[in-house]
Backbone of each chain as nested JSON, in Angstrom:
{
  "chains": [
    {"id": "A", "residues": [
      {"number": 1, "name": "MET", "atoms": {"N": [4.198, 4.046, -15.229], "CA": [5.191, 3.12, -14.485], "C": [6.39, 3.607, -13.832]}},
      {"number": 2, "name": "ILE", "atoms": {"N": [6.895, 2.845, -12.815], "CA": [8.411, 3.403, -12.541], "C": [9.16, 2.085, -12.547]}},
      {"number": 3, "name": "VAL", "atoms": {"N": [10.492, 2.387, -12.089], "CA": [11.511, 1.314, -11.775], "C": [11.771, 1.198, -10.395]}},
      {"number": 4, "name": "GLY", "atoms": {"N": [11.659, -0.037, -9.91], "CA": [11.753, -0.161, -8.58], "C": [12.675, -1.42, -8.323]}},
      {"number": 5, "name": "ARG", "atoms": {"N": [13.402, -1.856, -6.893], "CA": [13.951, -2.54, -6.52], "C": [13.531, -3.21, -5.179]}},
      {"number": 6, "name": "ILE", "atoms": {"N": [13.051, -4.647, -5.456], "CA": [12.516, -5.321, -4.262], "C": [13.355, -5.66, -3.133]}},
      {"number": 7, "name": "ILE", "atoms": {"N": [12.888, -4.78, -2.075], "CA": [13.745, -5.028, -0.774], "C": [13.153, -5.814, 0.24]}},
      {"number": 8, "name": "GLY", "atoms": {"N": [12.011, -6.434, -0.061], "CA": [11.376, -7.031, 1.16], "C": [10.108, -7.769, 0.873]}},
      {"number": 9, "name": "SER", "atoms": {"N": [9.715, -8.184, 1.697], "CA": [8.038, -8.828, 1.58], "C": [7.148, -8.338, 2.895]}},
      {"number": 10, "name": "VAL", "atoms": {"N": [5.991, -8.345, 2.72], "CA": [5.113, -7.924, 3.637], "C": [4.149, -9.206, 4.089]}},
      {"number": 11, "name": "VAL", "atoms": {"N": [4.238, -9.878, 5.323], "CA": [3.169, -10.776, 5.924], "C": [2.065, -10.316, 6.607]}},
      {"number": 12, "name": "SER", "atoms": {"N": [1.117, -10.547, 6.086], "CA": [-0.307, -9.929, 6.71], "C": [-1.48, -11.05, 6.933]}},
      {"number": 13, "name": "THR", "atoms": {"N": [-2.101, -10.856, 7.71], "CA": [-3.132, -11.949, 7.897], "C": [-4.644, -10.943, 8.064]}},
      {"number": 14, "name": "ILE", "atoms": {"N": [-4.415, -9.9, 8.691], "CA": [-5.735, -9.019, 8.741], "C": [-5.789, -8.02, 7.498]}},
      {"number": 15, "name": "LYS", "atoms": {"N": [-6.459, -8.283, 6.198], "CA": [-6.318, -7.239, 5.142], "C": [-7.612, -7.36, 4.574]}},
      {"number": 16, "name": "HIS", "atoms": {"N": [-7.867, -6.456, 3.37], "CA": [-9.116, -6.393, 2.584], "C": [-8.857, -7.633, 1.971]}},
      {"number": 17, "name": "PRO", "atoms": {"N": [-10.257, -8.181, 1.611], "CA": [-10.093, -9.546, 0.902], "C": [-9.592, -9.402, -0.438]}},
      {"number": 18, "name": "CYS", "atoms": {"N": [-9.565, -8.737, -1.129], "CA": [-8.806, -8.447, -2.293], "C": [-7.371, -8.808, -2.433]}},
      {"number": 19, "name": "TYR", "atoms": {"N": [-6.561, -8.546, -1.276], "CA": [-5.192, -8.959, -0.905], "C": [-5.067, -10.404, -0.687]}},
      {"number": 20, "name": "ASN", "atoms": {"N": [-6.188, -11.2, -0.475], "CA": [-5.994, -12.622, -0.22], "C": [-4.973, -13.35, -1.316]}},
      {"number": 21, "name": "HIS", "atoms": {"N": [-4.366, -14.133, -1.116], "CA": [-3.716, -15.107, -1.859], "C": [-2.658, -14.301, -2.798]}},
      {"number": 22, "name": "GLN", "atoms": {"N": [-2.385, -13.097, -2.405], "CA": [-1.337, -12.045, -3.323], "C": [-0.102, -12.164, -2.663]}},
      {"number": 23, "name": "LYS", "atoms": {"N": [1.017, -12.406, -3.331], "CA": [2.038, -11.922, -2.756], "C": [2.627, -10.328, -2.869]}},
      {"number": 24, "name": "ILE", "atoms": {"N": [2.853, -9.951, -1.542], "CA": [2.792, -8.194, -1.227], "C": [4.376, -8.019, -0.995]}},
      {"number": 25, "name": "LEU", "atoms": {"N": [4.925, -7.245, -1.809], "CA": [6.538, -7.038, -1.533], "C": [6.68, -5.5, -1.255]}},
      {"number": 26, "name": "LEU", "atoms": {"N": [7.804, -5.266, -0.552], "CA": [8.493, -3.879, -0.606], "C": [9.291, -3.591, -2.026]}},
      {"number": 27, "name": "VAL", "atoms": {"N": [8.811, -2.388, -2.293], "CA": [9.616, -2.021, -3.258], "C": [9.847, -0.443, -3.203]}},
      {"number": 28, "name": "LYS", "atoms": {"N": [11.536, -0.216, -3.514], "CA": [12.316, 0.83, -3.295], "C": [12.382, 1.306, -4.581]}},
      {"number": 29, "name": "PRO", "atoms": {"N": [11.799, 2.984, -4.97], "CA": [11.877, 3.402, -6.095], "C": [13.331, 3.773, -6.454]}},
      {"number": 30, "name": "VAL", "atoms": {"N": [13.828, 3.376, -7.715], "CA": [15.077, 3.711, -8.046], "C": [15.263, 4.488, -9.201]}},
      {"number": 31, "name": "SER", "atoms": {"N": [16.236, 5.169, -9.496], "CA": [16.37, 5.843, -11.178], "C": [16.68, 5.247, -12.018]}},
      {"number": 32, "name": "PRO", "atoms": {"N": [16.383, 5.372, -13.39], "CA": [16.919, 4.544, -14.536], "C": [18.28, 3.849, -14.277]}},
      {"number": 33, "name": "GLN", "atoms": {"N": [19.372, 4.621, -13.492], "CA": [20.697, 4.291, -13.161], "C": [20.773, 3.166, -12.284]}},
      {"number": 34, "name": "GLY", "atoms": {"N": [19.799, 3.106, -11.381], "CA": [19.644, 2.299, -10.241], "C": [19.915, 2.711, -8.922]}},
      {"number": 35, "name": "ALA", "atoms": {"N": [20.055, 4.182, -8.869], "CA": [20.226, 4.635, -7.719], "C": [18.959, 4.938, -6.845]}},
      {"number": 36, "name": "PRO", "atoms": {"N": [19.014, 4.544, -5.546], "CA": [17.603, 4.467, -4.502], "C": [16.894, 5.966, -4.623]}},
      {"number": 37, "name": "GLN", "atoms": {"N": [15.661, 6.157, -4.64], "CA": [15.364, 7.257, -4.429], "C": [14.327, 7.096, -3.425]}},
      {"number": 38, "name": "SER", "atoms": {"N": [14.011, 8.532, -3.043], "CA": [13.178, 8.597, -1.534], "C": [11.799, 7.823, -1.76]}},
      {"number": 39, "name": "GLY", "atoms": {"N": [11.267, 7.652, -0.747], "CA": [9.765, 6.706, -0.741], "C": [9.989, 5.259, -0.588]}},
      {"number": 40, "name": "LEU", "atoms": {"N": [8.983, 4.493, -0.309], "CA": [8.884, 3.183, -0.199], "C": [7.54, 2.894, -0.545]}},
      {"number": 41, "name": "MET", "atoms": {"N": [7.526, 1.83, -1.559], "CA": [6.236, 1.191, -2.099], "C": [5.761, -0.17, -1.692]}},
      {"number": 42, "name": "VAL", "atoms": {"N": [4.361, -0.298, -1.375], "CA": [4.059, -1.71, -0.81], "C": [3.186, -2.279, -2.065]}},
      {"number": 43, "name": "ALA", "atoms": {"N": [3.585, -3.104, -2.953], "CA": [2.976, -3.506, -4.232], "C": [2.737, -4.969, -4.259]}},
      {"number": 44, "name": "VAL", "atoms": {"N": [1.77, -5.432, -5.138], "CA": [1.485, -6.576, -5.148], "C": [1.736, -7.396, -6.375]}},
      {"number": 45, "name": "ASP", "atoms": {"N": [2.747, -8.396, -6.332], "CA": [3.55, -9.038, -7.278], "C": [2.546, -10.006, -8.372]}},
      {"number": 46, "name": "LEU", "atoms": {"N": [2.643, -9.494, -9.696], "CA": [1.877, -10.522, -10.618], "C": [3.048, -11.257, -11.444]}},
      {"number": 47, "name": "VAL", "atoms": {"N": [4.31, -11.064, -11.031], "CA": [5.119, -12.022, -12.149], "C": [6.122, -12.758, -11.503]}},
      {"number": 48, "name": "GLY", "atoms": {"N": [6.058, -12.803, -10.089], "CA": [7.066, -13.985, -9.637], "C": [8.451, -13.189, -9.227]}},
      {"number": 49, "name": "ALA", "atoms": {"N": [8.211, -11.878, -8.781], "CA": [9.692, -11.261, -8.556], "C": [10.223, -11.573, -7.244]}},
      {"number": 50, "name": "GLY", "atoms": {"N": [11.445, -11.559, -6.884], "CA": [12.133, -11.875, -5.926], "C": [13.171, -10.671, -5.228]}},
      {"number": 51, "name": "SER", "atoms": {"N": [13.476, -11.045, -4.046], "CA": [14.05, -10.064, -3.576], "C": [15.308, -9.459, -4.463]}},
      {"number": 52, "name": "GLY", "atoms": {"N": [15.782, -8.021, -4.519], "CA": [16.899, -7.771, -5.176], "C": [16.421, -7.387, -6.726]}},
      {"number": 53, "name": "ASP", "atoms": {"N": [15.427, -8.072, -7.096], "CA": [14.884, -7.741, -8.746], "C": [14.557, -6.466, -9.094]}},
      {"number": 54, "name": "LEU", "atoms": {"N": [15.389, -5.914, -10.209], "CA": [14.7, -4.597, -10.677], "C": [13.343, -4.676, -11.565]}},
      {"number": 55, "name": "VAL", "atoms": {"N": [12.191, -4.009, -11.108], "CA": [11.226, -4.542, -11.406], "C": [10.41, -3.244, -11.966]}},
      {"number": 56, "name": "LEU", "atoms": {"N": [9.393, -3.6, -12.889], "CA": [8.36, -2.209, -13.361], "C": [7.048, -2.482, -12.492]}},
      {"number": 57, "name": "VAL", "atoms": {"N": [6.834, -1.206, -11.656], "CA": [5.564, -1.065, -11.103], "C": [4.847, 0.179, -11.623]}},
      {"number": 58, "name": "ALA", "atoms": {"N": [3.207, -0.488, -11.584], "CA": [2.343, 0.429, -12.173], "C": [1.564, 0.918, -10.913]}},
      {"number": 59, "name": "SER", "atoms": {"N": [1.765, 2.257, -10.7], "CA": [1.108, 2.685, -9.688], "C": [-0.247, 3.81, -9.67]}},
      {"number": 60, "name": "GLU", "atoms": {"N": [-0.513, 4.073, -11.091], "CA": [-1.333, 5.03, -11.085], "C": [-2.779, 4.658, -12.03]}},
      {"number": 61, "name": "GLY", "atoms": {"N": [-3.805, 5.349, -11.868], "CA": [-4.683, 5.053, -12.494], "C": [-5.447, 3.694, -12.067]}},
      {"number": 62, "name": "ARG", "atoms": {"N": [-6.032, 2.856, -13.022], "CA": [-7.053, 1.752, -12.746], "C": [-6.318, 0.568, -13.36]}},
      {"number": 63, "name": "ALA", "atoms": {"N": [-4.857, 0.359, -13.149], "CA": [-4.07, -0.524, -13.681], "C": [-4.527, -1.792, -12.885]}},
      {"number": 64, "name": "ALA", "atoms": {"N": [-4.711, -1.799, -11.594], "CA": [-4.989, -2.886, -10.807], "C": [-6.385, -3.832, -11.382]}},
      {"number": 65, "name": "GLU", "atoms": {"N": [-7.402, -2.747, -11.679], "CA": [-8.637, -3.197, -11.775], "C": [-8.767, -3.831, -13.122]}},
      {"number": 66, "name": "GLU", "atoms": {"N": [-7.772, -3.253, -14.086], "CA": [-7.65, -3.881, -15.647], "C": [-6.962, -5.099, -15.354]}},
      {"number": 67, "name": "LEU", "atoms": {"N": [-6.214, -5.12, -14.635], "CA": [-5.228, -6.523, -14.529], "C": [-5.583, -7.593, -13.698]}},
      {"number": 68, "name": "LEU", "atoms": {"N": [-6.203, -7.437, -12.759], "CA": [-6.848, -8.586, -11.885], "C": [-7.95, -8.914, -11.925]}},
      {"number": 69, "name": "ASP", "atoms": {"N": [-8.478, -9.931, -12.135], "CA": [-9.422, -10.305, -12.322], "C": [-10.481, -10.722, -10.969]}},
      {"number": 70, "name": "PHE", "atoms": {"N": [-10.384, -9.702, -10.282], "CA": [-11.6, -9.661, -9.08], "C": [-13.116, -9.553, -9.277]}},
      {"number": 71, "name": "SER", "atoms": {"N": [-13.712, -9.991, -8.202], "CA": [-15.282, -9.991, -8.506], "C": [-15.582, -8.41, -7.584]}},
      {"number": 72, "name": "CYS", "atoms": {"N": [-14.502, -8.721, -6.5], "CA": [-14.871, -7.161, -5.637], "C": [-13.979, -6.03, -6.271]}},
      {"number": 73, "name": "ARG", "atoms": {"N": [-14.887, -4.893, -5.634], "CA": [-14.065, -3.58, -5.923], "C": [-12.666, -3.733, -5.323]}},
      {"number": 74, "name": "MET", "atoms": {"N": [-11.815, -3.2, -5.826], "CA": [-10.523, -3.165, -5.234], "C": [-9.658, -2.085, -4.722]}},
      {"number": 75, "name": "PRO", "atoms": {"N": [-9.167, -1.684, -3.558], "CA": [-8.463, -0.847, -3.09], "C": [-6.874, -1.351, -3.22]}},
      {"number": 76, "name": "VAL", "atoms": {"N": [-6.716, -1.787, -4.533], "CA": [-5.296, -1.922, -4.67], "C": [-4.695, -1.068, -5.94]}},
      {"number": 77, "name": "ARG", "atoms": {"N": [-3.552, -0.439, -5.627], "CA": [-2.921, 0.658, -6.442], "C": [-1.551, 0.171, -7.117]}},
      {"number": 78, "name": "SER", "atoms": {"N": [-0.755, -0.199, -6.502], "CA": [0.456, -0.75, -6.877], "C": [0.672, -2.067, -7.204]}},
      {"number": 79, "name": "LEU", "atoms": {"N": [1.117, -2.184, -8.808], "CA": [1.439, -3.688, -9.178], "C": [2.621, -3.781, -9.739]}},
      {"number": 80, "name": "ILE", "atoms": {"N": [3.14, -4.919, -9.426], "CA": [4.51, -5.37, -10.373], "C": [4.235, -5.909, -11.385]}},
      {"number": 81, "name": "VAL", "atoms": {"N": [4.466, -5.282, -12.488], "CA": [4.025, -5.97, -13.961], "C": [5.149, -6.538, -14.843]}},
      {"number": 82, "name": "GLY", "atoms": {"N": [6.306, -6.598, -14.208], "CA": [7.556, -6.717, -15.213], "C": [9.027, -7.054, -14.195]}},
      {"number": 83, "name": "ILE", "atoms": {"N": [9.752, -7.764, -14.461], "CA": [10.969, -7.787, -14.16], "C": [11.933, -7.429, -15.426]}},
      {"number": 84, "name": "ILE", "atoms": {"N": [12.633, -6.084, -14.832], "CA": [13.658, -5.42, -16.143], "C": [14.953, -6.459, -16.216]}},
      {"number": 85, "name": "ASP", "atoms": {"N": [15.358, -6.621, -17.586], "CA": [16.553, -7.463, -17.516], "C": [17.404, -6.298, -17.847]}},
      {"number": 86, "name": "GLN", "atoms": {"N": [17.16, -5.075, -18.606], "CA": [18.562, -4.278, -18.831], "C": [17.853, -2.97, -19.182]}},
      {"number": 87, "name": "ILE", "atoms": {"N": [18.307, -1.818, -18.843], "CA": [17.766, -0.57, -19.289], "C": [18.902, 0.202, -20.217]}},
      {"number": 88, "name": "ASP", "atoms": {"N": [18.516, 0.599, -21.395], "CA": [19.704, 1.142, -22.191], "C": [19.305, 2.696, -21.842]}},
      {"number": 89, "name": "LEU", "atoms": {"N": [20.344, 3.466, -21.598], "CA": [20.256, 5.052, -21.597], "C": [21.021, 5.705, -22.695]}}
    ]},
    {"id": "B", "residues": [
      {"number": 1, "name": "MET", "atoms": {"N": [0.076, 1.315, -2.752], "CA": [-0.047, 1.315, -1.616], "C": [1.633, 1.856, -0.868]}},
      {"number": 2, "name": "ARG", "atoms": {"N": [1.478, 2.031, 0.361], "CA": [2.707, 2.365, 1.315], "C": [2.521, 1.861, 2.94]}},
      {"number": 3, "name": "LEU", "atoms": {"N": [3.497, 2.155, 3.41], "CA": [3.453, 1.587, 5.058], "C": [3.134, 2.878, 5.688]}},
      {"number": 4, "name": "GLY", "atoms": {"N": [2.47, 2.522, 7.02], "CA": [2.27, 3.463, 7.982], "C": [2.124, 2.826, 9.255]}},
      {"number": 5, "name": "LYS", "atoms": {"N": [2.264, 3.75, 10.556], "CA": [2.081, 3.076, 11.524], "C": [0.921, 4.259, 12.556]}},
      {"number": 6, "name": "VAL", "atoms": {"N": [0.047, 3.596, 12.831], "CA": [-0.848, 4.268, 13.526], "C": [-0.407, 4.841, 14.892]}},
      {"number": 7, "name": "VAL", "atoms": {"N": [-0.609, 6.172, 14.924], "CA": [-0.388, 6.755, 16.099], "C": [-1.324, 7.587, 16.776]}},
      {"number": 8, "name": "GLY", "atoms": {"N": [-2.655, 7.095, 16.349], "CA": [-4.038, 7.831, 17.162], "C": [-5.077, 7.786, 16.576]}},
      {"number": 9, "name": "LYS", "atoms": {"N": [-6.447, 8.533, 17.091], "CA": [-7.368, 8.184, 16.739], "C": [-8.063, 9.408, 16.41]}},
      {"number": 10, "name": "VAL", "atoms": {"N": [-8.964, 9.751, 15.286], "CA": [-9.929, 11.186, 15.351], "C": [-11.191, 10.596, 15.523]}},
      {"number": 11, "name": "TRP", "atoms": {"N": [-11.8, 11.406, 16.197], "CA": [-13.241, 11.518, 16.445], "C": [-13.894, 12.811, 15.393]}},
      {"number": 12, "name": "ALA", "atoms": {"N": [-14.91, 12.38, 14.613], "CA": [-15.708, 13.574, 14.071], "C": [-17.126, 13.073, 14.262]}},
      {"number": 13, "name": "THR", "atoms": {"N": [-17.746, 13.839, 14.882], "CA": [-19.239, 13.702, 14.704], "C": [-19.857, 14.012, 13.378]}},
      {"number": 14, "name": "VAL", "atoms": {"N": [-20.021, 15.492, 13.016], "CA": [-20.585, 16.163, 12.162], "C": [-19.476, 15.501, 10.62]}},
      {"number": 15, "name": "LYS", "atoms": {"N": [-20.052, 14.546, 9.983], "CA": [-19.213, 13.984, 8.715], "C": [-20.341, 13.714, 7.78]}},
      {"number": 16, "name": "ASP", "atoms": {"N": [-19.537, 13.547, 6.549], "CA": [-20.244, 12.866, 5.458], "C": [-20.998, 11.444, 5.851]}},
      {"number": 17, "name": "PRO", "atoms": {"N": [-22.212, 11.536, 5.581], "CA": [-23.039, 10.231, 5.81], "C": [-22.358, 8.722, 5.407]}},
      {"number": 18, "name": "GLN", "atoms": {"N": [-21.585, 8.651, 4.133], "CA": [-20.872, 7.64, 3.744], "C": [-19.605, 7.465, 4.693]}},
      {"number": 19, "name": "LEU", "atoms": {"N": [-19.336, 8.386, 5.763], "CA": [-18.152, 8.084, 6.551], "C": [-18.86, 7.581, 8.008]}},
      {"number": 20, "name": "ALA", "atoms": {"N": [-20.345, 7.452, 8.221], "CA": [-20.68, 6.807, 9.529], "C": [-20.153, 5.47, 9.446]}},
      {"number": 21, "name": "ALA", "atoms": {"N": [-19.728, 5.582, 11.03], "CA": [-19.253, 4.292, 11.268], "C": [-17.968, 3.763, 10.732]}},
      {"number": 22, "name": "VAL", "atoms": {"N": [-17.193, 4.599, 10.005], "CA": [-16.202, 4.334, 9.705], "C": [-14.852, 5.089, 10.506]}},
      {"number": 23, "name": "LYS", "atoms": {"N": [-14.009, 4.185, 11.123], "CA": [-13.038, 4.641, 12.053], "C": [-12.188, 5.619, 11.339]}},
      {"number": 24, "name": "LEU", "atoms": {"N": [-11.508, 6.43, 11.885], "CA": [-10.762, 7.245, 11.195], "C": [-9.255, 7.068, 12.147]}},
      {"number": 25, "name": "ALA", "atoms": {"N": [-8.181, 6.893, 11.838], "CA": [-6.924, 6.714, 12.419], "C": [-5.959, 7.957, 12.041]}},
      {"number": 26, "name": "LEU", "atoms": {"N": [-4.987, 8.348, 12.779], "CA": [-4.019, 9.101, 12.649], "C": [-2.749, 8.383, 12.376]}},
      {"number": 27, "name": "MET", "atoms": {"N": [-2.031, 8.495, 11.298], "CA": [-1.166, 7.348, 10.963], "C": [-0.058, 8.065, 10.358]}},
      {"number": 28, "name": "GLU", "atoms": {"N": [1.302, 7.868, 10.938], "CA": [2.593, 8.524, 10.075], "C": [3.16, 7.423, 9.37]}},
      {"number": 29, "name": "VAL", "atoms": {"N": [3.196, 7.99, 8.127], "CA": [4.062, 7.382, 6.769], "C": [5.55, 6.718, 7.57]}},
      {"number": 30, "name": "VAL", "atoms": {"N": [5.77, 5.316, 7.528], "CA": [6.951, 4.946, 7.981], "C": [7.855, 4.453, 6.679]}},
      {"number": 31, "name": "ASP", "atoms": {"N": [9.032, 4.34, 6.738], "CA": [10.076, 3.681, 5.941], "C": [9.998, 2.204, 6.302]}},
      {"number": 32, "name": "GLU", "atoms": {"N": [11.306, 1.443, 5.289], "CA": [11.308, 0.213, 5.348], "C": [11.883, -0.267, 6.651]}},
      {"number": 33, "name": "ASN", "atoms": {"N": [12.484, 0.487, 7.521], "CA": [12.981, 0.5, 8.91], "C": [11.909, 0.569, 10.096]}},
      {"number": 34, "name": "GLN", "atoms": {"N": [10.635, 0.943, 9.53], "CA": [9.64, 1.248, 10.398], "C": [9.776, 2.533, 11.14]}},
      {"number": 35, "name": "THR", "atoms": {"N": [10.753, 3.371, 10.558], "CA": [10.841, 4.923, 11.143], "C": [10.201, 5.624, 10.244]}},
      {"number": 36, "name": "GLY", "atoms": {"N": [9.759, 6.642, 11.396], "CA": [8.558, 7.712, 11.024], "C": [9.288, 8.366, 9.993]}},
      {"number": 37, "name": "THR", "atoms": {"N": [8.445, 8.914, 9.209], "CA": [9.061, 9.867, 7.99], "C": [8.752, 11.466, 8.301]}},
      {"number": 38, "name": "GLY", "atoms": {"N": [8.075, 11.501, 9.369], "CA": [7.196, 12.793, 9.917], "C": [6.078, 13.321, 9.238]}},
      {"number": 39, "name": "LYS", "atoms": {"N": [5.625, 12.305, 8.112], "CA": [4.308, 12.758, 7.809], "C": [3.179, 12.149, 8.062]}},
      {"number": 40, "name": "ILE", "atoms": {"N": [2.591, 12.923, 8.869], "CA": [0.925, 12.409, 9.473], "C": [-0.169, 12.481, 8.808]}},
      {"number": 41, "name": "LEU", "atoms": {"N": [-1.118, 11.546, 8.663], "CA": [-2.031, 11.217, 7.897], "C": [-3.19, 11.059, 8.465]}},
      {"number": 42, "name": "ILE", "atoms": {"N": [-4.481, 11.473, 7.873], "CA": [-5.896, 10.929, 8.458], "C": [-6.14, 9.909, 7.837]}},
      {"number": 43, "name": "ALA", "atoms": {"N": [-6.454, 8.714, 8.102], "CA": [-6.725, 7.351, 7.207], "C": [-7.96, 7.112, 7.661]}},
      {"number": 44, "name": "ALA", "atoms": {"N": [-9.159, 6.6, 6.586], "CA": [-9.978, 5.499, 7.123], "C": [-9.602, 4.349, 7.244]}},
      {"number": 45, "name": "ASP", "atoms": {"N": [-10.023, 3.729, 8.364], "CA": [-9.385, 2.263, 8.736], "C": [-10.645, 1.434, 8.381]}},
      {"number": 46, "name": "THR", "atoms": {"N": [-10.154, 0.328, 7.654], "CA": [-11.525, -0.936, 7.226], "C": [-10.908, -2.001, 8.247]}},
      {"number": 47, "name": "ILE", "atoms": {"N": [-9.844, -2.124, 8.8], "CA": [-9.403, -3.215, 9.488], "C": [-9.387, -3.472, 10.945]}},
      {"number": 48, "name": "GLY", "atoms": {"N": [-9.871, -2.022, 11.483], "CA": [-9.513, -2.214, 12.875], "C": [-8.163, -2.1, 13.756]}},
      {"number": 49, "name": "ALA", "atoms": {"N": [-7.436, -1.325, 13.122], "CA": [-5.943, -1.027, 13.397], "C": [-5.971, -0.233, 14.782]}},
      {"number": 50, "name": "GLY", "atoms": {"N": [-4.831, -0.441, 15.796], "CA": [-5.011, 0.112, 16.888], "C": [-3.578, 0.751, 17.134]}},
      {"number": 51, "name": "ASP", "atoms": {"N": [-3.299, 1.649, 17.976], "CA": [-2.049, 2.451, 18.577], "C": [-0.9, 1.52, 18.09]}},
      {"number": 52, "name": "GLY", "atoms": {"N": [0.012, 1.73, 17.384], "CA": [1.2, 1.28, 17.363], "C": [1.197, 0.336, 16.414]}},
      {"number": 53, "name": "ASP", "atoms": {"N": [0.072, -0.057, 15.573], "CA": [0.116, -1.325, 14.532], "C": [0.533, -0.855, 13.256]}},
      {"number": 54, "name": "LEU", "atoms": {"N": [1.498, -1.589, 12.608], "CA": [2.416, -1.181, 11.367], "C": [1.213, -1.877, 10.227]}},
      {"number": 55, "name": "VAL", "atoms": {"N": [0.76, -0.875, 9.567], "CA": [-0.323, -0.949, 8.41], "C": [0.103, -0.701, 6.779]}},
      {"number": 56, "name": "PHE", "atoms": {"N": [-0.683, -1.191, 6.026], "CA": [-0.26, -0.591, 4.77], "C": [-1.739, -0.011, 4.193]}},
      {"number": 57, "name": "TRP", "atoms": {"N": [-1.684, 0.955, 3.236], "CA": [-2.517, 1.746, 3.115], "C": [-2.52, 2.204, 1.543]}},
      {"number": 58, "name": "VAL", "atoms": {"N": [-3.99, 2.301, 1.184], "CA": [-3.631, 2.975, -0.247], "C": [-4.29, 4.603, -0.358]}},
      {"number": 59, "name": "SER", "atoms": {"N": [-3.859, 4.949, -1.596], "CA": [-3.988, 6.469, -1.534], "C": [-4.98, 6.754, -2.974]}},
      {"number": 60, "name": "GLY", "atoms": {"N": [-5.414, 8.007, -2.838], "CA": [-5.937, 8.255, -4.522], "C": [-7.552, 7.486, -4.569]}},
      {"number": 61, "name": "GLY", "atoms": {"N": [-7.791, 7.411, -5.695], "CA": [-8.938, 6.848, -6.304], "C": [-9.353, 5.659, -5.692]}},
      {"number": 62, "name": "GLU", "atoms": {"N": [-8.259, 4.818, -5.381], "CA": [-8.632, 3.523, -4.792], "C": [-8.762, 3.456, -3.309]}},
      {"number": 63, "name": "ALA", "atoms": {"N": [-8.709, 4.508, -2.526], "CA": [-8.821, 4.543, -1.284], "C": [-10.429, 4.637, -1.112]}},
      {"number": 64, "name": "VAL", "atoms": {"N": [-11.302, 5.003, -2.042], "CA": [-12.617, 5.5, -2.142], "C": [-13.45, 4.032, -2.085]}},
      {"number": 65, "name": "ARG", "atoms": {"N": [-12.732, 2.895, -2.937], "CA": [-13.629, 1.902, -2.929], "C": [-13.147, 0.53, -1.995]}},
      {"number": 66, "name": "ALA", "atoms": {"N": [-12.769, 1.126, -1.015], "CA": [-12.539, -0.2, -0.155], "C": [-13.483, -1.01, 0.708]}},
      {"number": 67, "name": "PHE", "atoms": {"N": [-14.634, -0.191, 0.667], "CA": [-15.98, -1.079, 1.098], "C": [-16.743, -1.585, -0.128]}},
      {"number": 68, "name": "PRO", "atoms": {"N": [-17.351, -2.864, -0.204], "CA": [-18.004, -3.2, -0.983], "C": [-19.409, -2.51, -1.349]}},
      {"number": 69, "name": "ASP", "atoms": {"N": [-20.027, -1.924, -0.386], "CA": [-21.124, -1.611, -0.754], "C": [-21.376, -0.006, -0.751]}},
      {"number": 70, "name": "LYS", "atoms": {"N": [-20.423, 0.832, -0.783], "CA": [-20.258, 2.05, -0.816], "C": [-18.875, 2.899, -1.118]}},
      {"number": 71, "name": "ASN", "atoms": {"N": [-19.073, 4.132, -1.835], "CA": [-17.981, 4.775, -1.992], "C": [-17.747, 5.783, -0.712]}},
      {"number": 72, "name": "ILE", "atoms": {"N": [-16.192, 5.887, -0.426], "CA": [-16.287, 6.8, 1.02], "C": [-15.307, 7.981, 0.626]}},
      {"number": 73, "name": "PRO", "atoms": {"N": [-15.668, 9.069, 0.944], "CA": [-14.952, 10.044, 0.489], "C": [-13.679, 10.214, 1.419]}},
      {"number": 74, "name": "SER", "atoms": {"N": [-12.664, 9.338, 0.738], "CA": [-11.372, 9.382, 1.663], "C": [-10.438, 9.35, 0.543]}},
      {"number": 75, "name": "ASP", "atoms": {"N": [-9.165, 9.824, 0.829], "CA": [-8.211, 9.668, -0.114], "C": [-7.03, 8.826, 0.518]}},
      {"number": 76, "name": "VAL", "atoms": {"N": [-7.343, 8.49, 1.681], "CA": [-6.071, 7.76, 2.462], "C": [-6.7, 6.713, 2.893]}},
      {"number": 77, "name": "THR", "atoms": {"N": [-6.765, 5.287, 2.809], "CA": [-7.408, 4.234, 3.245], "C": [-6.535, 3.032, 3.858]}},
      {"number": 78, "name": "ILE", "atoms": {"N": [-6.497, 2.875, 5.09], "CA": [-5.929, 1.546, 5.626], "C": [-6.517, 0.339, 5.252]}},
      {"number": 79, "name": "VAL", "atoms": {"N": [-5.698, -0.693, 4.625], "CA": [-6.436, -1.75, 3.983], "C": [-5.684, -3.233, 4.575]}},
      {"number": 80, "name": "GLY", "atoms": {"N": [-4.503, -3.05, 5.33], "CA": [-3.94, -4.519, 5.921], "C": [-3.199, -4.075, 7.006]}},
      {"number": 81, "name": "LEU", "atoms": {"N": [-3.1, -5.174, 7.916], "CA": [-2.63, -5.118, 9.081], "C": [-1.105, -5.817, 8.698]}},
      {"number": 82, "name": "VAL", "atoms": {"N": [-0.132, -5.306, 9.139], "CA": [1.479, -6.028, 8.707], "C": [1.694, -6.856, 10.008]}},
      {"number": 83, "name": "ASP", "atoms": {"N": [1.807, -8.11, 9.865], "CA": [2.304, -9.055, 10.928], "C": [3.798, -8.897, 11.02]}},
      {"number": 84, "name": "HIS", "atoms": {"N": [4.53, -8.779, 9.859], "CA": [5.812, -8.87, 9.805], "C": [6.326, -8.331, 8.437]}},
      {"number": 85, "name": "LEU", "atoms": {"N": [7.63, -7.786, 8.579], "CA": [8.155, -7.131, 7.37], "C": [9.456, -8.257, 7.104]}},
      {"number": 86, "name": "ASN", "atoms": {"N": [9.82, -8.573, 5.822], "CA": [10.969, -9.398, 5.921], "C": [11.702, -8.281, 4.804]}},
      {"number": 87, "name": "VAL", "atoms": {"N": [12.823, -7.737, 5.606], "CA": [13.569, -6.714, 4.658], "C": [14.913, -7.072, 4.444]}},
      {"number": 88, "name": "SER", "atoms": {"N": [15.364, -7.318, 3.533], "CA": [16.604, -8.031, 2.811], "C": [17.498, -6.954, 3.291]}},
      {"number": 89, "name": "ALA", "atoms": {"N": [19.016, -7.105, 3.742], "CA": [20.08, -6.387, 3.704], "C": [20.617, -5.862, 2.568]}},
      {"number": 90, "name": "SER", "atoms": {"N": [20.705, -4.349, 2.364], "CA": [20.845, -3.773, 0.841], "C": [22.268, -3.296, 1.139]}}
    ]}
  ]
}
């Protein structure tokens, strides 16, 4: 999992059925100190995160299939699985 | 998943049978301002995106499972057409 900050949302009508009724957000990866890093992720939100929130993003392996209960096979890779309150370094 | 912009098409007659009837798009990875990053990828297109369309795509193992009835030998697959991006000022 990585740490990211929500910087916006995606509005999409034509998409794979597995994304129906899901909130799709834009996440900028950040360092544990909060500094923005390169790249941009599009992630499905499972926790009700909002713009500016620091979040935990799972984007490897079969996290999506484990966490989302869909009947279809899922081309979903990045999931927001937590809102970070604090990071102690 | 990540954002991309379709910049062209790829035709291939001889290809794996699982890719038959699957559109191949040439796509540039873009950032939140829809500015190209210079990275161009060939993606299997499941939604019928056209030139200039902003899309989101999956990579890796999930790219293989975009179709309900078959596994396609693709590591980049377009799975959604973006109507609008709401980007908050940072």
